[in-house]
PyMOL CGO cylinders between C-alpha atoms (Angstrom):
from pymol import cmd
from pymol.cgo import CYLINDER

trace = [
    CYLINDER, 118.79, 94.42, 67.58, 115.73, 92.53, 66.64, 0.3, 1, 1, 1, 1, 1, 1,
    CYLINDER, 115.73, 92.53, 66.64, 116.20, 88.79, 65.99, 0.3, 1, 1, 1, 1, 1, 1,
    CYLINDER, 116.20, 88.79, 65.99, 115.59, 87.63, 62.45, 0.3, 1, 1, 1, 1, 1, 1,
    CYLINDER, 115.59, 87.63, 62.45, 112.47, 85.70, 61.72, 0.3, 1, 1, 1, 1, 1, 1,
    CYLINDER, 112.47, 85.70, 61.72, 113.02, 81.85, 61.16, 0.3, 1, 1, 1, 1, 1, 1,
    CYLINDER, 113.02, 81.85, 61.16, 112.28, 80.46, 57.74, 0.3, 1, 1, 1, 1, 1, 1,
    CYLINDER, 112.28, 80.46, 57.74, 108.96, 78.64, 58.04, 0.3, 1, 1, 1, 1, 1, 1,
    CYLINDER, 108.96, 78.64, 58.04, 108.60, 75.46, 55.97, 0.3, 1, 1, 1, 1, 1, 1,
    CYLINDER, 108.60, 75.46, 55.97, 105.56, 73.26, 55.43, 0.3, 1, 1, 1, 1, 1, 1,
    CYLINDER, 105.56, 73.26, 55.43, 106.34, 69.64, 54.82, 0.3, 1, 1, 1, 1, 1, 1,
    CYLINDER, 106.34, 69.64, 54.82, 103.45, 67.67, 53.41, 0.3, 1, 1, 1, 1, 1, 1,
    CYLINDER, 103.45, 67.67, 53.41, 102.67, 64.12, 52.08, 0.3, 1, 1, 1, 1, 1, 1,
    CYLINDER, 102.67, 64.12, 52.08, 100.05, 64.50, 49.27, 0.3, 1, 1, 1, 1, 1, 1,
    CYLINDER, 100.05, 64.50, 49.27, 97.98, 61.62, 47.82, 0.3, 1, 1, 1, 1, 1, 1,
    CYLINDER, 97.98, 61.62, 47.82, 97.59, 58.03, 48.87, 0.3, 1, 1, 1, 1, 1, 1,
    CYLINDER, 97.59, 58.03, 48.87, 101.30, 57.35, 49.62, 0.3, 1, 1, 1, 1, 1, 1,
    CYLINDER, 101.30, 57.35, 49.62, 101.62, 56.00, 53.18, 0.3, 1, 1, 1, 1, 1, 1,
    CYLINDER, 101.62, 56.00, 53.18, 105.26, 56.22, 53.53, 0.3, 1, 1, 1, 1, 1, 1,
    CYLINDER, 105.26, 56.22, 53.53, 106.38, 59.17, 55.40, 0.3, 1, 1, 1, 1, 1, 1,
    CYLINDER, 106.38, 59.17, 55.40, 109.86, 58.28, 56.80, 0.3, 1, 1, 1, 1, 1, 1,
    CYLINDER, 109.86, 58.28, 56.80, 111.60, 60.62, 54.23, 0.3, 1, 1, 1, 1, 1, 1,
    CYLINDER, 111.60, 60.62, 54.23, 109.18, 63.50, 55.04, 0.3, 1, 1, 1, 1, 1, 1,
    CYLINDER, 109.18, 63.50, 55.04, 109.95, 63.18, 58.75, 0.3, 1, 1, 1, 1, 1, 1,
    CYLINDER, 109.95, 63.18, 58.75, 113.77, 62.95, 58.15, 0.3, 1, 1, 1, 1, 1, 1,
    CYLINDER, 113.77, 62.95, 58.15, 113.78, 66.19, 56.07, 0.3, 1, 1, 1, 1, 1, 1,
    CYLINDER, 113.78, 66.19, 56.07, 111.47, 67.94, 58.64, 0.3, 1, 1, 1, 1, 1, 1,
    CYLINDER, 111.47, 67.94, 58.64, 113.94, 67.02, 61.34, 0.3, 1, 1, 1, 1, 1, 1,
    CYLINDER, 113.94, 67.02, 61.34, 116.98, 68.06, 59.32, 0.3, 1, 1, 1, 1, 1, 1,
    CYLINDER, 116.98, 68.06, 59.32, 115.47, 71.52, 58.52, 0.3, 1, 1, 1, 1, 1, 1,
    CYLINDER, 115.47, 71.52, 58.52, 114.45, 71.92, 62.02, 0.3, 1, 1, 1, 1, 1, 1,
    CYLINDER, 114.45, 71.92, 62.02, 118.06, 71.17, 63.11, 0.3, 1, 1, 1, 1, 1, 1,
    CYLINDER, 118.06, 71.17, 63.11, 119.22, 73.66, 60.44, 0.3, 1, 1, 1, 1, 1, 1,
    CYLINDER, 119.22, 73.66, 60.44, 117.38, 76.41, 62.39, 0.3, 1, 1, 1, 1, 1, 1,
    CYLINDER, 117.38, 76.41, 62.39, 114.08, 76.49, 60.49, 0.3, 1, 1, 1, 1, 1, 1,
    CYLINDER, 114.08, 76.49, 60.49, 110.52, 76.34, 61.84, 0.3, 1, 1, 1, 1, 1, 1,
    CYLINDER, 110.52, 76.34, 61.84, 108.88, 73.24, 60.36, 0.3, 1, 1, 1, 1, 1, 1,
    CYLINDER, 108.88, 73.24, 60.36, 105.23, 72.33, 60.23, 0.3, 1, 1, 1, 1, 1, 1,
    CYLINDER, 105.23, 72.33, 60.23, 104.55, 68.71, 59.25, 0.3, 1, 1, 1, 1, 1, 1,
    CYLINDER, 104.55, 68.71, 59.25, 101.05, 68.20, 57.99, 0.3, 1, 1, 1, 1, 1, 1,
    CYLINDER, 101.05, 68.20, 57.99, 100.94, 64.38, 58.06, 0.3, 1, 1, 1, 1, 1, 1,
    CYLINDER, 100.94, 64.38, 58.06, 99.94, 61.74, 55.50, 0.3, 1, 1, 1, 1, 1, 1,
    CYLINDER, 99.94, 61.74, 55.50, 97.17, 61.84, 52.68, 0.3, 1, 1, 1, 1, 1, 1,
    CYLINDER, 97.17, 61.84, 52.68, 96.92, 65.58, 52.22, 0.3, 1, 1, 1, 1, 1, 1,
    CYLINDER, 96.92, 65.58, 52.22, 95.01, 66.92, 49.26, 0.3, 1, 1, 1, 1, 1, 1,
    CYLINDER, 95.01, 66.92, 49.26, 96.46, 69.92, 47.30, 0.3, 1, 1, 1, 1, 1, 1,
    CYLINDER, 96.46, 69.92, 47.30, 93.73, 72.14, 48.86, 0.3, 1, 1, 1, 1, 1, 1,
    CYLINDER, 93.73, 72.14, 48.86, 94.62, 70.92, 52.42, 0.3, 1, 1, 1, 1, 1, 1,
    CYLINDER, 94.62, 70.92, 52.42, 98.27, 71.76, 51.88, 0.3, 1, 1, 1, 1, 1, 1,
    CYLINDER, 98.27, 71.76, 51.88, 97.62, 75.25, 50.46, 0.3, 1, 1, 1, 1, 1, 1,
    CYLINDER, 97.62, 75.25, 50.46, 95.13, 75.99, 53.10, 0.3, 1, 1, 1, 1, 1, 1,
    CYLINDER, 95.13, 75.99, 53.10, 97.71, 74.89, 55.86, 0.3, 1, 1, 1, 1, 1, 1,
    CYLINDER, 97.71, 74.89, 55.86, 100.41, 77.05, 54.12, 0.3, 1, 1, 1, 1, 1, 1,
    CYLINDER, 100.41, 77.05, 54.12, 98.23, 80.03, 54.16, 0.3, 1, 1, 1, 1, 1, 1,
    CYLINDER, 98.23, 80.03, 54.16, 97.17, 79.64, 57.71, 0.3, 1, 1, 1, 1, 1, 1,
    CYLINDER, 97.17, 79.64, 57.71, 100.80, 79.12, 58.91, 0.3, 1, 1, 1, 1, 1, 1,
    CYLINDER, 100.80, 79.12, 58.91, 102.08, 81.93, 56.82, 0.3, 1, 1, 1, 1, 1, 1,
    CYLINDER, 102.08, 81.93, 56.82, 105.00, 79.75, 55.54, 0.3, 1, 1, 1, 1, 1, 1,
    CYLINDER, 105.00, 79.75, 55.54, 107.93, 80.78, 53.26, 0.3, 1, 1, 1, 1, 1, 1,
    CYLINDER, 107.93, 80.78, 53.26, 108.28, 77.28, 51.89, 0.3, 1, 1, 1, 1, 1, 1,
    CYLINDER, 108.28, 77.28, 51.89, 106.16, 74.26, 50.89, 0.3, 1, 1, 1, 1, 1, 1,
    CYLINDER, 106.16, 74.26, 50.89, 107.95, 71.02, 50.45, 0.3, 1, 1, 1, 1, 1, 1,
    CYLINDER, 107.95, 71.02, 50.45, 106.02, 67.92, 49.14, 0.3, 1, 1, 1, 1, 1, 1,
    CYLINDER, 106.02, 67.92, 49.14, 107.34, 64.42, 49.56, 0.3, 1, 1, 1, 1, 1, 1,
    CYLINDER, 107.34, 64.42, 49.56, 105.90, 62.25, 46.73, 0.3, 1, 1, 1, 1, 1, 1,
    CYLINDER, 105.90, 62.25, 46.73, 106.82, 58.56, 46.21, 0.3, 1, 1, 1, 1, 1, 1,
    CYLINDER, 106.82, 58.56, 46.21, 103.63, 57.45, 44.63, 0.3, 1, 1, 1, 1, 1, 1,
    CYLINDER, 103.63, 57.45, 44.63, 104.31, 58.81, 41.03, 0.3, 1, 1, 1, 1, 1, 1,
    CYLINDER, 104.31, 58.81, 41.03, 101.24, 61.23, 41.24, 0.3, 1, 1, 1, 1, 1, 1,
    CYLINDER, 101.24, 61.23, 41.24, 103.63, 64.33, 41.05, 0.3, 1, 1, 1, 1, 1, 1,
    CYLINDER, 103.63, 64.33, 41.05, 102.46, 65.20, 37.69, 0.3, 1, 1, 1, 1, 1, 1,
    CYLINDER, 102.46, 65.20, 37.69, 98.74, 65.47, 38.91, 0.3, 1, 1, 1, 1, 1, 1,
    CYLINDER, 98.74, 65.47, 38.91, 99.40, 66.91, 42.29, 0.3, 1, 1, 1, 1, 1, 1,
    CYLINDER, 99.40, 66.91, 42.29, 102.13, 69.57, 41.60, 0.3, 1, 1, 1, 1, 1, 1,
    CYLINDER, 102.13, 69.57, 41.60, 100.11, 71.47, 38.99, 0.3, 1, 1, 1, 1, 1, 1,
    CYLINDER, 100.11, 71.47, 38.99, 97.02, 71.62, 41.35, 0.3, 1, 1, 1, 1, 1, 1,
    CYLINDER, 97.02, 71.62, 41.35, 99.16, 72.92, 44.17, 0.3, 1, 1, 1, 1, 1, 1,
    CYLINDER, 99.16, 72.92, 44.17, 100.73, 75.44, 41.99, 0.3, 1, 1, 1, 1, 1, 1,
    CYLINDER, 100.73, 75.44, 41.99, 97.38, 76.46, 40.65, 0.3, 1, 1, 1, 1, 1, 1,
    CYLINDER, 97.38, 76.46, 40.65, 96.01, 77.03, 44.25, 0.3, 1, 1, 1, 1, 1, 1,
    CYLINDER, 96.01, 77.03, 44.25, 99.09, 78.90, 45.09, 0.3, 1, 1, 1, 1, 1, 1,
    CYLINDER, 99.09, 78.90, 45.09, 98.45, 81.19, 42.20, 0.3, 1, 1, 1, 1, 1, 1,
    CYLINDER, 98.45, 81.19, 42.20, 94.75, 81.53, 43.07, 0.3, 1, 1, 1, 1, 1, 1,
    CYLINDER, 94.75, 81.53, 43.07, 95.70, 82.62, 46.70, 0.3, 1, 1, 1, 1, 1, 1,
    CYLINDER, 95.70, 82.62, 46.70, 98.47, 85.03, 45.68, 0.3, 1, 1, 1, 1, 1, 1,
    CYLINDER, 98.47, 85.03, 45.68, 101.13, 82.93, 47.33, 0.3, 1, 1, 1, 1, 1, 1,
    CYLINDER, 101.13, 82.93, 47.33, 103.56, 82.97, 44.42, 0.3, 1, 1, 1, 1, 1, 1,
    CYLINDER, 103.56, 82.97, 44.42, 106.32, 84.23, 46.93, 0.3, 1, 1, 1, 1, 1, 1,
    CYLINDER, 106.32, 84.23, 46.93, 106.15, 80.87, 48.62, 0.3, 1, 1, 1, 1, 1, 1,
    CYLINDER, 106.15, 80.87, 48.62, 109.10, 78.64, 47.69, 0.3, 1, 1, 1, 1, 1, 1,
    CYLINDER, 109.10, 78.64, 47.69, 107.70, 75.45, 46.24, 0.3, 1, 1, 1, 1, 1, 1,
    CYLINDER, 107.70, 75.45, 46.24, 109.92, 72.23, 46.52, 0.3, 1, 1, 1, 1, 1, 1,
    CYLINDER, 109.92, 72.23, 46.52, 109.33, 68.59, 45.92, 0.3, 1, 1, 1, 1, 1, 1,
    CYLINDER, 109.33, 68.59, 45.92, 111.29, 65.48, 46.86, 0.3, 1, 1, 1, 1, 1, 1,
    CYLINDER, 111.29, 65.48, 46.86, 110.81, 61.80, 46.57, 0.3, 1, 1, 1, 1, 1, 1,
    CYLINDER, 110.81, 61.80, 46.57, 111.03, 59.57, 43.53, 0.3, 1, 1, 1, 1, 1, 1,
    CYLINDER, 111.03, 59.57, 43.53, 110.76, 61.93, 40.51, 0.3, 1, 1, 1, 1, 1, 1,
    CYLINDER, 110.76, 61.93, 40.51, 112.10, 60.88, 37.16, 0.3, 1, 1, 1, 1, 1, 1,
    CYLINDER, 112.10, 60.88, 37.16, 114.39, 63.28, 35.53, 0.3, 1, 1, 1, 1, 1, 1,
    CYLINDER, 114.39, 63.28, 35.53, 112.25, 63.57, 32.41, 0.3, 1, 1, 1, 1, 1, 1,
    CYLINDER, 112.25, 63.57, 32.41, 109.42, 65.17, 34.54, 0.3, 1, 1, 1, 1, 1, 1,
    CYLINDER, 109.42, 65.17, 34.54, 111.76, 67.92, 36.01, 0.3, 1, 1, 1, 1, 1, 1,
    CYLINDER, 111.76, 67.92, 36.01, 111.10, 70.54, 33.24, 0.3, 1, 1, 1, 1, 1, 1,
    CYLINDER, 111.10, 70.54, 33.24, 107.42, 70.22, 33.33, 0.3, 1, 1, 1, 1, 1, 1,
    CYLINDER, 107.42, 70.22, 33.33, 107.39, 70.34, 37.17, 0.3, 1, 1, 1, 1, 1, 1,
    CYLINDER, 107.39, 70.34, 37.17, 109.63, 73.43, 37.04, 0.3, 1, 1, 1, 1, 1, 1,
    CYLINDER, 109.63, 73.43, 37.04, 107.40, 75.18, 34.52, 0.3, 1, 1, 1, 1, 1, 1,
    CYLINDER, 107.40, 75.18, 34.52, 104.42, 74.58, 36.83, 0.3, 1, 1, 1, 1, 1, 1,
    CYLINDER, 104.42, 74.58, 36.83, 105.97, 76.31, 39.60, 0.3, 1, 1, 1, 1, 1, 1,
    CYLINDER, 105.97, 76.31, 39.60, 108.52, 74.06, 41.32, 0.3, 1, 1, 1, 1, 1, 1,
    CYLINDER, 108.52, 74.06, 41.32, 111.75, 75.74, 42.27, 0.3, 1, 1, 1, 1, 1, 1,
    CYLINDER, 111.75, 75.74, 42.27, 113.72, 72.64, 43.43, 0.3, 1, 1, 1, 1, 1, 1,
    CYLINDER, 113.72, 72.64, 43.43, 113.35, 68.89, 43.04, 0.3, 1, 1, 1, 1, 1, 1,
    CYLINDER, 113.35, 68.89, 43.04, 115.36, 66.67, 45.43, 0.3, 1, 1, 1, 1, 1, 1,
    CYLINDER, 115.36, 66.67, 45.43, 115.69, 62.94, 44.89, 0.3, 1, 1, 1, 1, 1, 1,
    CYLINDER, 115.69, 62.94, 44.89, 116.75, 60.38, 47.44, 0.3, 1, 1, 1, 1, 1, 1,
    CYLINDER, 116.75, 60.38, 47.44, 120.26, 60.74, 48.51, 0.3, 1, 1, 1, 1, 1, 1,
    CYLINDER, 120.26, 60.74, 48.51, 120.42, 64.55, 48.28, 0.3, 1, 1, 1, 1, 1, 1,
    CYLINDER, 120.42, 64.55, 48.28, 122.46, 65.75, 51.36, 0.3, 1, 1, 1, 1, 1, 1,
    CYLINDER, 122.46, 65.75, 51.36, 120.28, 67.47, 53.90, 0.3, 1, 1, 1, 1, 1, 1,
    CYLINDER, 120.28, 67.47, 53.90, 122.57, 70.39, 54.16, 0.3, 1, 1, 1, 1, 1, 1,
    CYLINDER, 122.57, 70.39, 54.16, 122.19, 70.87, 50.38, 0.3, 1, 1, 1, 1, 1, 1,
    CYLINDER, 122.19, 70.87, 50.38, 118.44, 71.12, 50.82, 0.3, 1, 1, 1, 1, 1, 1,
    CYLINDER, 118.44, 71.12, 50.82, 118.80, 73.60, 53.66, 0.3, 1, 1, 1, 1, 1, 1,
    CYLINDER, 118.80, 73.60, 53.66, 121.20, 75.82, 51.77, 0.3, 1, 1, 1, 1, 1, 1,
    CYLINDER, 121.20, 75.82, 51.77, 119.06, 75.69, 48.66, 0.3, 1, 1, 1, 1, 1, 1,
    CYLINDER, 119.06, 75.69, 48.66, 116.12, 77.08, 50.83, 0.3, 1, 1, 1, 1, 1, 1,
    CYLINDER, 116.12, 77.08, 50.83, 118.25, 79.79, 52.38, 0.3, 1, 1, 1, 1, 1, 1,
    CYLINDER, 118.25, 79.79, 52.38, 119.46, 80.96, 48.93, 0.3, 1, 1, 1, 1, 1, 1,
    CYLINDER, 119.46, 80.96, 48.93, 116.07, 80.92, 47.30, 0.3, 1, 1, 1, 1, 1, 1,
    CYLINDER, 116.07, 80.92, 47.30, 113.47, 81.90, 49.94, 0.3, 1, 1, 1, 1, 1, 1,
    CYLINDER, 113.47, 81.90, 49.94, 111.95, 85.16, 49.15, 0.3, 1, 1, 1, 1, 1, 1,
    CYLINDER, 111.95, 85.16, 49.15, 112.21, 87.90, 51.78, 0.3, 1, 1, 1, 1, 1, 1,
    CYLINDER, 112.21, 87.90, 51.78, 108.95, 88.58, 53.66, 0.3, 1, 1, 1, 1, 1, 1,
    CYLINDER, 108.95, 88.58, 53.66, 107.59, 91.81, 55.15, 0.3, 1, 1, 1, 1, 1, 1,
    CYLINDER, 107.59, 91.81, 55.15, 109.90, 93.39, 57.67, 0.3, 1, 1, 1, 1, 1, 1,
    CYLINDER, 109.90, 93.39, 57.67, 108.54, 93.45, 61.27, 0.3, 1, 1, 1, 1, 1, 1,
    CYLINDER, 108.54, 93.45, 61.27, 109.18, 96.73, 62.96, 0.3, 1, 1, 1, 1, 1, 1,
    CYLINDER, 109.18, 96.73, 62.96, 108.99, 97.41, 66.74, 0.3, 1, 1, 1, 1, 1, 1,
]
cmd.load_cgo(trace, "trace")
């Protein structure tokens, strides 16, 4: 019986925000939940994030944004995902995101928004329930 492919998650810190503790915590929690996690590090541009996601063949992109730049960064990442025909990649954001911005972010392509205090198992379960199946590998 072939083993099931692990969910691959790219965690990125876009923009000039230099605080990455939350991104590292979520990366570790998702790894502990059985997912394969790629952490890109600080100060990533939308282009760098989407290129990494494409190269790593990820199922999920998770952005950690504390700087308030989510309304500029998220639409650009969404645009690049569409341009690269990566609409099947689950797009999540976390950090300091005001509720009044949720609708606009979801309209631009974000599937889930997680503010500080969200239980880690809730995020992992959201990913498991919403990740889109990828091509089946046959032996």
